[in-house]
N, C-alpha and C positions, 0 to 999 in steps of 0.2 A: 840604523838605530830603531830599536824596538820603543815605541812609546807607550808608556803606563800611565794610565789615568784611572784616577778613584771616581766612581762615577754617584752611585745612589744609596742613600740608605732608606729604606721603606719604613713607614710608619703607618699603622694599623690601629685605629680606633674602633671601638664596639660600643657605642652608645646604643641605647633601645629609645626610638623617638617614633613618632606618630606625623601621619599626613605627608607622604612622599609618591613621588610617581617612580612606577616600574617599567624598566626598559631592558627586555632581554634580545634586543636586536643585535647586537655586539657588543664588544668592549668600548670602552670610551676611548677616542683618537685624541691622544696628546697633542699638545699644541705648545710650544715655548712661551708664545705671547698670552695665550688664553688662560692656561693652567698654574703659570709659576709666577705669582704676583706678590709674593712673601718676601721679606726681607732675610737676604741670605745670612746664615750664621757663619762669619769669618773664621771662628775657631774650629769649625767643622773640617774635617779632613777630606769630605765629600766636596763634589762640584755641583751636586744637586741634592734635593730631598722632595719627594712627592709624598704628601700626607692625604691618605686615603681613609674613607668611611664606610662600613657596613652598616647599615640600619634596618632594623625588622622591627615589625609589631604584627599583632593579630587580633583577630577578634573571635569568640568561640560560642559554639553552640551545642548543648548536650541534648541529644535525642535518644531515648531507648538505651540508656547507660553507654552510649558512645559519644566522643567529643569529635566535632568537625570544627577545623579552624579555618578562618580567612585569613592568609598571610599577605602582608606588604613587605617588601624585600628590595632593597636598592643599594647600591654602592656609588660612591661620588669620590671627586677629587677636592679636596680643601685648598682652593686657590690662594687663601690668604697665608696658609701655613706651608705651602710647596713654594721652593726657591730654587734658583740656579745662580751660579756664579759665573756672570757673563765674562768677566775678565780672564777666566779660566778656559773658556771654549770658544775663542775667536775663531780657530781654525775650523772651516766647512766639515771636514771629514770627522774631527772630534765631536763637533755638536751634533751631526746626524748619528754617529755611533752611540753618544750618550742619550739621546733620544729615544733610540732604538731600544736600547736596554731599559728606559725608563716604561716604555711601551709595554715591554713584558711584564711589569709589574701591574701595570693596568690591566693586561690580558689575564694575569692570574686572579686578580679581584674581580674580574667576569666570570670565571670558572666559579669561585666560591659563590657569586650570585646564583649561578645555574643549580649548583650543588645544594645550596641551602634551600632554594625553592623545591627541588626535587625531594631532599631528605625531611624536611620539615613538613611539608605537605601531605607525604604519602606515609604517615605512620599511624597506627593505632595507639591513642593515648588513653590511659586510664583515668577515669571521672573522678577519682580521690587525688591525684597528683599531677594533672597534665601540664599545669603551669612549670613545675619544677623539671619535668621531663623535657619541656619544650626549650628552656633554660639551658638545662644540661647538653640537649643536643647542639643549640646554637654554640655554645662554650666549646663544645668539641669540634665544631666545623672551623670556628674562629683559630682554634690553637692549630690545627692541621694547616690552614691556609697560610698562618702567621710562620710556622716551621717551613713551609715551602718557600713563602717569600726570602727567608732568612738564607734557605739552601740556596735557592737562586742567586742571590747575592756573592755567597761564599765561594762557589763553585764557578761562577762566572767572574770571580774577581772584579765584582762591580760592573762587569761589562769589559774588561781590559782583556780577560783571555777571550778570545776571538772563537776557537774552537770550542771551548765550553758554551759561549753564547750561542753558537749555531746549534749545539746539542739541545740546550734549554729552549731555543726557538722550536725546535721539532716537537719536543715533551710537551710545551705549551699548545701548540697547533693542533695535536693529537688530543690532549686533555679537553681543549673547547671542542672538538668534533665528537668524543664520546660524550661528554655533557649534554651538549644538544642532540643526540641520539637518543640518550636516556630520558630526556625531557620530552621529546617527540613520542616516543614508545608510551609514557605515561599518560599522555593526552588523547591517544587512540581510544 
């Protein structure tokens, strides 16, 4: 009998805030007890929800008609809005499979972090409208990764399609590696 489980609904929030720590060392490693402290939505058809946030801010300096920005860029898990229906994942296999799928969402969010760092820092901005340009680029990045998150859920059937989950695992691993290489090339 094939088990069908409904897994995760991704929630991405894009506020612009200040004062946070950057960590590019790797994706957040999800843990049921640490990251899923919110009250489960019993009306939801999903077994879990991971609420993630991307925050960015910058300071700018104009010198000789050029704009230089100092970017702060961070992703995090909102533990109070992330939840799991414990009664639905008592089986250790289902629990592990669901957490693996959830980790894919955190990994995609890490790719967003790396790409935002690369794209936003390495542009030439016009002095006259750099704020609008940065905002537009940030919105494009957010929209791209929001679409990637939705595609991940749809194509993997929220993790229940194991063949597609394995395919997405490869895609995510490759994207992380590509993003790390691109970042290291820029830092040379």
